The first five atom37 places (N, CA, C, CB, O) and aatype in JSON, in Angstrom:
{
  "aatype": [10, 12, 6, 15, 2, 18, 5, 18, 14, 10, 2, 10, 7, 15, 5, 6, 6, 9, 15, 9, 9, 3, 10, 0, 1, 9, 9, 11, 7, 1, 9, 2, 14, 15, 10, 2, 13, 11, 13, 18, 15, 10, 14, 15, 3, 3, 14, 9, 10, 1, 11, 14, 15, 9, 6, 11, 0, 6, 18, 18, 10, 2, 17, 4, 14, 11, 9, 15, 10, 12, 6, 7, 10, 2, 2, 16, 9, 2, 13, 18, 11, 3, 15, 13, 11, 16],
  "atom_mask": [
    [1, 1, 1, 1, 1],
    [1, 1, 1, 1, 1],
    [1, 1, 1, 1, 1],
    [1, 1, 1, 1, 1],
    [1, 1, 1, 1, 1],
    [1, 1, 1, 1, 1],
    [1, 1, 1, 1, 1],
    [1, 1, 1, 1, 1],
    [1, 1, 1, 1, 1],
    [1, 1, 1, 1, 1],
    [1, 1, 1, 1, 1],
    [1, 1, 1, 1, 1],
    [1, 1, 1, 0, 1],
    [1, 1, 1, 1, 1],
    [1, 1, 1, 1, 1],
    [1, 1, 1, 1, 1],
    [1, 1, 1, 1, 1],
    [1, 1, 1, 1, 1],
    [1, 1, 1, 1, 1],
    [1, 1, 1, 1, 1],
    [1, 1, 1, 1, 1],
    [1, 1, 1, 1, 1],
    [1, 1, 1, 1, 1],
    [1, 1, 1, 1, 1],
    [1, 1, 1, 1, 1],
    [1, 1, 1, 1, 1],
    [1, 1, 1, 1, 1],
    [1, 1, 1, 1, 1],
    [1, 1, 1, 0, 1],
    [1, 1, 1, 1, 1],
    [1, 1, 1, 1, 1],
    [1, 1, 1, 1, 1],
    [1, 1, 1, 1, 1],
    [1, 1, 1, 1, 1],
    [1, 1, 1, 1, 1],
    [1, 1, 1, 1, 1],
    [1, 1, 1, 1, 1],
    [1, 1, 1, 1, 1],
    [1, 1, 1, 1, 1],
    [1, 1, 1, 1, 1],
    [1, 1, 1, 1, 1],
    [1, 1, 1, 1, 1],
    [1, 1, 1, 1, 1],
    [1, 1, 1, 1, 1],
    [1, 1, 1, 1, 1],
    [1, 1, 1, 1, 1],
    [1, 1, 1, 1, 1],
    [1, 1, 1, 1, 1],
    [1, 1, 1, 1, 1],
    [1, 1, 1, 1, 1],
    [1, 1, 1, 1, 1],
    [1, 1, 1, 1, 1],
    [1, 1, 1, 1, 1],
    [1, 1, 1, 1, 1],
    [1, 1, 1, 1, 1],
    [1, 1, 1, 1, 1],
    [1, 1, 1, 1, 1],
    [1, 1, 1, 1, 1],
    [1, 1, 1, 1, 1],
    [1, 1, 1, 1, 1],
    [1, 1, 1, 1, 1],
    [1, 1, 1, 1, 1],
    [1, 1, 1, 1, 1],
    [1, 1, 1, 1, 1],
    [1, 1, 1, 1, 1],
    [1, 1, 1, 1, 1],
    [1, 1, 1, 1, 1],
    [1, 1, 1, 1, 1],
    [1, 1, 1, 1, 1],
    [1, 1, 1, 1, 1],
    [1, 1, 1, 1, 1],
    [1, 1, 1, 0, 1],
    [1, 1, 1, 1, 1],
    [1, 1, 1, 1, 1],
    [1, 1, 1, 1, 1],
    [1, 1, 1, 1, 1],
    [1, 1, 1, 1, 1],
    [1, 1, 1, 1, 1],
    [1, 1, 1, 1, 1],
    [1, 1, 1, 1, 1],
    [1, 1, 1, 1, 1],
    [1, 1, 1, 1, 1],
    [1, 1, 1, 1, 1],
    [1, 1, 1, 1, 1],
    [1, 1, 1, 1, 1],
    [1, 1, 1, 1, 1]
  ],
  "atom_positions": [
    [[7.64, 1.27, -7.89], [8.22, -0.03, -8.2], [9.65, -0.1, -7.67], [8.19, -0.29, -9.72], [10.06, -1.12, -7.12]],
    [[10.4, 0.99, -7.83], [11.79, 1.0, -7.37], [11.88, 0.85, -5.86], [12.49, 2.28, -7.8], [12.87, 0.35, -5.34]],
    [[10.87, 1.29, -5.16], [10.89, 1.23, -3.7], [10.21, -0.01, -3.15], [10.23, 2.46, -3.13], [10.07, -0.16, -1.94]],
    [[9.78, -0.91, -4.03], [9.11, -2.13, -3.58], [10.11, -3.29, -3.59], [7.89, -2.46, -4.48], [11.25, -3.14, -4.02]],
    [[9.66, -4.43, -3.11], [10.47, -5.65, -3.14], [10.25, -6.46, -4.41], [10.16, -6.51, -1.93], [10.92, -7.47, -4.62]],
    [[9.33, -6.03, -5.25], [9.04, -6.75, -6.49], [10.21, -6.55, -7.46], [7.7, -6.26, -7.13], [10.64, -5.42, -7.69]],
    [[10.72, -7.65, -8.05], [11.95, -7.56, -8.83], [11.77, -7.87, -10.32], [12.96, -8.49, -8.27], [12.76, -8.14, -11.0]],
    [[10.57, -7.84, -10.83], [10.34, -8.19, -12.22], [9.64, -7.04, -12.93], [9.51, -9.49, -12.33], [9.07, -6.16, -12.28]],
    [[9.67, -7.04, -14.25], [8.99, -5.96, -14.99], [7.48, -5.99, -14.76], [9.28, -6.07, -16.48], [6.89, -7.05, -14.57]],
    [[6.89, -4.82, -14.77], [5.43, -4.68, -14.65], [4.95, -3.7, -15.7], [5.03, -4.2, -13.21], [5.66, -2.76, -16.05]],
    [[3.74, -3.92, -16.2], [3.11, -2.94, -17.07], [2.51, -1.84, -16.22], [2.04, -3.6, -17.97], [1.74, -2.11, -15.29]],
    [[2.85, -0.62, -16.53], [2.23, 0.54, -15.9], [1.62, 1.36, -17.0], [3.27, 1.37, -15.06], [2.29, 1.7, -17.98]],
    [[0.37, 1.68, -16.87], [-0.29, 2.45, -17.91], [-1.77, 2.48, -17.67], [0.0, 0.0, 0.0], [-2.25, 2.34, -16.55]],
    [[-2.47, 2.68, -18.74], [-3.91, 2.83, -18.68], [-4.59, 1.58, -19.23], [-4.36, 4.08, -19.46], [-4.04, 0.9, -20.09]],
    [[-5.74, 1.3, -18.75], [-6.54, 0.21, -19.3], [-7.4, 0.71, -20.46], [-7.43, -0.42, -18.21], [-8.15, -0.06, -21.06]],
    [[-7.29, 2.01, -20.78], [-8.0, 2.57, -21.92], [-7.31, 2.11, -23.19], [-8.07, 4.13, -21.84], [-6.11, 2.33, -23.36]],
    [[-8.04, 1.49, -24.09], [-7.45, 1.0, -25.33], [-7.64, 2.04, -26.42], [-8.08, -0.35, -25.75], [-8.73, 2.59, -26.6]],
    [[-6.55, 2.32, -27.15], [-6.6, 3.28, -28.25], [-5.59, 2.85, -29.3], [-6.31, 4.74, -27.74], [-4.52, 2.36, -28.97]],
    [[-5.94, 3.03, -30.55], [-5.0, 2.68, -31.62], [-3.92, 3.76, -31.7], [-5.74, 2.53, -32.99], [-4.12, 4.9, -31.29]],
    [[-2.78, 3.38, -32.25], [-1.68, 4.32, -32.4], [-2.08, 5.47, -33.31], [-0.43, 3.6, -32.96], [-1.73, 6.62, -33.05]],
    [[-2.81, 5.18, -34.38], [-3.21, 6.26, -35.31], [-4.18, 7.22, -34.62], [-3.86, 5.67, -36.59], [-4.09, 8.43, -34.82]],
    [[-5.09, 6.7, -33.81], [-6.0, 7.6, -33.09], [-5.24, 8.45, -32.08], [-7.1, 6.79, -32.37], [-5.51, 9.64, -31.93]],
    [[-4.29, 7.84, -31.39], [-3.46, 8.59, -30.45], [-2.66, 9.67, -31.18], [-2.5, 7.63, -29.69], [-2.58, 10.81, -30.72]],
    [[-2.08, 9.3, -32.32], [-1.32, 10.27, -33.11], [-2.21, 11.42, -33.59], [-0.67, 9.58, -34.32], [-1.79, 12.57, -33.57]],
    [[-3.43, 11.12, -34.0], [-4.36, 12.17, -34.45], [-4.71, 13.13, -33.32], [-5.65, 11.55, -35.02], [-4.81, 14.34, -33.53]],
    [[-4.9, 12.6, -32.12], [-5.2, 13.45, -30.97], [-4.02, 14.38, -30.69], [-5.53, 12.59, -29.72], [-4.21, 15.58, -30.5]],
    [[-2.82, 13.82, -30.67], [-1.63, 14.63, -30.39], [-1.43, 15.67, -31.5], [-0.38, 13.74, -30.26], [-1.14, 16.83, -31.21]],
    [[-1.58, 15.26, -32.73], [-1.46, 16.18, -33.87], [-2.44, 17.34, -33.72], [-1.71, 15.44, -35.2], [-2.07, 18.49, -33.92]],
    [[-3.67, 17.04, -33.37], [-4.68, 18.09, -33.2], [-4.33, 19.06, -32.09], [0.0, 0.0, 0.0], [-4.68, 20.24, -32.16]],
    [[-3.64, 18.59, -31.09], [-3.27, 19.45, -29.96], [-2.0, 20.26, -30.22], [-3.07, 18.61, -28.72], [-1.86, 21.36, -29.69]],
    [[-1.07, 19.73, -31.03], [0.2, 20.44, -31.17], [0.37, 21.13, -32.53], [1.34, 19.48, -30.96], [0.94, 22.22, -32.6]],
    [[-0.12, 20.5, -33.61], [0.05, 21.12, -34.93], [-0.8, 20.37, -35.95], [1.54, 21.13, -35.35], [-0.35, 19.37, -36.51]],
    [[-2.02, 20.84, -36.19], [-2.92, 20.14, -37.12], [-2.39, 20.02, -38.55], [-4.23, 20.84, -37.14], [-2.91, 19.21, -39.32]],
    [[-1.39, 20.8, -38.92], [-0.87, 20.74, -40.3], [0.22, 19.67, -40.48], [-0.32, 22.09, -40.7], [0.72, 19.5, -41.59]],
    [[0.58, 18.96, -39.42], [1.57, 17.89, -39.56], [1.04, 16.79, -40.46], [1.93, 17.32, -38.17], [-0.17, 16.55, -40.54]],
    [[1.95, 16.12, -41.14], [1.59, 14.97, -41.97], [2.22, 13.72, -41.38], [2.03, 15.17, -43.44], [3.32, 13.77, -40.82]],
    [[1.54, 12.61, -41.51], [2.05, 11.33, -41.04], [2.76, 10.6, -42.17], [0.92, 10.47, -40.45], [2.39, 10.74, -43.34]],
    [[3.76, 9.82, -41.81], [4.38, 8.87, -42.73], [4.0, 7.49, -42.25], [5.94, 9.05, -42.8], [4.11, 7.18, -41.06]],
    [[3.55, 6.66, -43.16], [3.14, 5.3, -42.82], [4.15, 4.3, -43.37], [1.72, 5.0, -43.35], [4.58, 4.41, -44.52]],
    [[4.52, 3.35, -42.56], [5.47, 2.31, -42.94], [4.83, 0.95, -42.71], [6.8, 2.44, -42.14], [3.9, 0.82, -41.92]],
    [[5.33, -0.05, -43.41], [4.84, -1.42, -43.21], [5.21, -1.9, -41.82], [5.4, -2.37, -44.3], [6.29, -1.6, -41.3]],
    [[4.3, -2.65, -41.23], [4.57, -3.23, -39.92], [5.38, -4.5, -40.07], [3.25, -3.51, -39.17], [5.28, -5.19, -41.09]],
    [[6.19, -4.82, -39.07], [6.88, -6.13, -39.11], [5.85, -7.26, -39.11], [7.84, -6.28, -37.89], [4.74, -7.1, -38.59]],
    [[6.2, -8.37, -39.69], [5.25, -9.48, -39.82], [4.8, -10.01, -38.46], [5.88, -10.61, -40.62], [3.7, -10.55, -38.35]],
    [[5.62, -9.87, -37.43], [5.26, -10.39, -36.1], [4.7, -9.3, -35.18], [6.47, -11.03, -35.45], [4.58, -9.5, -33.97]],
    [[4.36, -8.15, -35.74], [3.83, -7.05, -34.93], [2.43, -7.41, -34.41], [3.78, -5.74, -35.76], [1.58, -7.84, -35.19]],
    [[2.18, -7.23, -33.11], [0.85, -7.55, -32.59], [-0.21, -6.61, -33.17], [0.85, -7.46, -31.05], [0.05, -5.43, -33.39]],
    [[-1.38, -7.14, -33.4], [-2.49, -6.34, -33.94], [-3.06, -5.44, -32.84], [-3.61, -7.26, -34.51], [-3.32, -4.26, -33.08]],
    [[-3.24, -5.99, -31.66], [-3.78, -5.22, -30.53], [-2.78, -5.24, -29.38], [-5.14, -5.8, -30.07], [-2.08, -6.22, -29.15]],
    [[-2.73, -4.11, -28.68], [-1.87, -4.02, -27.49], [-2.71, -3.46, -26.36], [-0.59, -3.13, -27.76], [-3.18, -2.32, -26.42]],
    [[-2.89, -4.24, -25.36], [-3.58, -3.78, -24.17], [-2.97, -4.51, -22.99], [-5.14, -4.01, -24.26], [-3.52, -5.52, -22.53]],
    [[-1.84, -4.02, -22.5], [-1.17, -4.72, -21.39], [-2.05, -4.77, -20.16], [0.15, -4.04, -21.06], [-2.83, -3.86, -19.88]],
    [[-1.91, -5.84, -19.44], [-2.62, -5.99, -18.18], [-1.84, -5.31, -17.07], [-2.86, -7.48, -17.84], [-0.62, -5.47, -16.97]],
    [[-2.54, -4.54, -16.23], [-1.88, -3.9, -15.09], [-2.24, -4.61, -13.79], [-2.28, -2.4, -15.01], [-2.04, -4.07, -12.7]],
    [[-2.76, -5.83, -13.9], [-3.19, -6.58, -12.71], [-2.05, -6.81, -11.72], [-3.77, -7.91, -13.12], [-2.26, -6.7, -10.51]],
    [[-0.85, -7.12, -12.22], [0.28, -7.34, -11.3], [0.65, -6.05, -10.57], [1.5, -7.88, -12.08], [0.96, -6.08, -9.38]],
    [[0.62, -4.93, -11.27], [0.93, -3.64, -10.63], [-0.11, -3.35, -9.55], [0.96, -2.49, -11.68], [0.22, -2.86, -8.47]],
    [[-1.37, -3.66, -9.85], [-2.43, -3.44, -8.85], [-2.2, -4.34, -7.64], [-3.82, -3.72, -9.48], [-2.36, -3.91, -6.5]],
    [[-1.84, -5.59, -7.89], [-1.68, -6.57, -6.81], [-0.41, -6.31, -5.99], [-1.64, -7.98, -7.39], [-0.48, -6.2, -4.76]],
    [[0.74, -6.23, -6.66], [2.01, -6.14, -5.94], [2.32, -4.73, -5.42], [3.12, -6.59, -6.83], [3.01, -4.58, -4.4]],
    [[1.84, -3.72, -6.09], [2.19, -2.35, -5.71], [1.0, -1.56, -5.18], [2.78, -1.63, -6.89], [1.14, -0.42, -4.71]],
    [[-0.18, -2.17, -5.25], [-1.4, -1.44, -4.9], [-1.49, -0.16, -5.73], [-1.44, -1.12, -3.38], [-1.81, 0.91, -5.22]],
    [[-1.18, -0.3, -7.02], [-1.12, 0.84, -7.93], [-2.21, 0.75, -8.97], [0.25, 0.91, -8.62], [-2.53, -0.34, -9.46]],
    [[-2.79, 1.88, -9.31], [-3.7, 1.99, -10.44], [-3.61, 3.41, -10.97], [-5.17, 1.62, -10.02], [-3.23, 4.32, -10.23]],
    [[-3.95, 3.61, -12.25], [-3.89, 4.95, -12.82], [-4.83, 5.9, -12.09], [-4.23, 4.91, -14.31], [-5.94, 5.52, -11.71]],
    [[-4.38, 7.13, -11.89], [-5.2, 8.12, -11.2], [-5.78, 9.17, -12.14], [-4.38, 8.8, -10.12], [-6.68, 9.92, -11.76]],
    [[-5.26, 9.23, -13.36], [-5.79, 10.17, -14.34], [-6.07, 9.43, -15.64], [-4.8, 11.36, -14.58], [-5.51, 8.36, -15.89]],
    [[-6.92, 9.98, -16.46], [-7.29, 9.36, -17.73], [-6.19, 9.61, -18.77], [-8.65, 9.9, -18.24], [-5.32, 10.45, -18.59]],
    [[-6.26, 8.87, -19.84], [-5.33, 9.05, -20.95], [-5.37, 10.49, -21.45], [-5.65, 8.07, -22.09], [-4.32, 11.11, -21.63]],
    [[-6.56, 11.02, -21.67], [-6.68, 12.39, -22.2], [-6.11, 13.41, -21.23], [-8.15, 12.71, -22.49], [-5.43, 14.35, -21.66]],
    [[-6.37, 13.27, -19.96], [-5.82, 14.2, -18.98], [-4.3, 14.11, -18.96], [-6.4, 13.91, -17.57], [-3.62, 15.13, -18.88]],
    [[-3.77, 12.91, -19.03], [-2.31, 12.74, -19.06], [-1.69, 13.35, -20.31], [0.0, 0.0, 0.0], [-0.65, 14.0, -20.23]],
    [[-2.33, 13.13, -21.46], [-1.84, 13.75, -22.69], [-1.87, 15.27, -22.59], [-2.68, 13.3, -23.89], [-0.89, 15.95, -22.93]],
    [[-2.99, 15.81, -22.12], [-3.11, 17.26, -21.98], [-2.04, 17.81, -21.05], [-4.5, 17.65, -21.47], [-1.41, 18.82, -21.35]],
    [[-1.82, 17.15, -19.91], [-0.79, 17.6, -18.97], [0.59, 17.57, -19.61], [-0.8, 16.72, -17.7], [1.37, 18.52, -19.45]],
    [[0.9, 16.5, -20.33], [2.21, 16.36, -20.96], [2.41, 17.4, -22.06], [2.37, 14.95, -21.53], [3.46, 18.04, -22.12]],
    [[1.43, 17.56, -22.92], [1.53, 18.54, -24.01], [1.66, 19.94, -23.45], [0.3, 18.45, -24.94], [2.5, 20.72, -23.91]],
    [[0.84, 20.28, -22.47], [0.92, 21.62, -21.87], [2.26, 21.85, -21.19], [-0.21, 21.81, -20.86], [2.79, 22.96, -21.26]],
    [[2.81, 20.84, -20.54], [4.13, 20.96, -19.91], [5.18, 21.34, -20.95], [4.52, 19.65, -19.2], [5.96, 22.26, -20.75]],
    [[5.19, 20.61, -22.07], [6.2, 20.89, -23.1], [5.95, 22.22, -23.79], [6.21, 19.77, -24.13], [6.9, 22.93, -24.12]],
    [[4.7, 22.57, -24.0], [4.4, 23.89, -24.58], [4.89, 25.0, -23.67], [2.89, 24.05, -24.85], [5.49, 25.97, -24.13]],
    [[4.65, 24.86, -22.38], [5.09, 25.87, -21.41], [6.61, 25.9, -21.28], [4.45, 25.6, -20.04], [7.2, 26.97, -21.1]],
    [[7.25, 24.75, -21.37], [8.7, 24.66, -21.19], [9.48, 25.25, -22.36], [9.1, 23.22, -20.99], [10.6, 25.72, -22.19]],
    [[8.88, 25.23, -23.55], [9.62, 25.68, -24.73], [9.07, 26.96, -25.33], [9.61, 24.6, -25.76], [9.28, 27.24, -26.51]],
    [[8.36, 27.73, -24.52], [7.89, 29.04, -25.01], [9.1, 29.93, -25.24], [6.9, 29.72, -23.99], [10.06, 29.92, -24.47]],
    [[9.04, 30.69, -26.33], [10.17, 31.58, -26.61], [9.8, 33.02, -26.36], [10.64, 31.42, -28.05], [10.63, 33.91, -26.55]]
  ]
}
């Protein structure tokens, strides 16, 4: 995006839809199953579903995700685990 002529914000991400709690459970299972979650009330204007469209990124940048959500999570978690080994 930085190297393109497009000058507006674009959504970059996955078209895979997942709830925040499901995402948190996956990460918890990978890093520390004994973690506990704290739940807070959502703001009244908080969207129920979030699934940004990446159509503009596909059109203007010829961009699309090359790895799945799970592969990206695994890569990220493994990177941090490897980086902070003592």
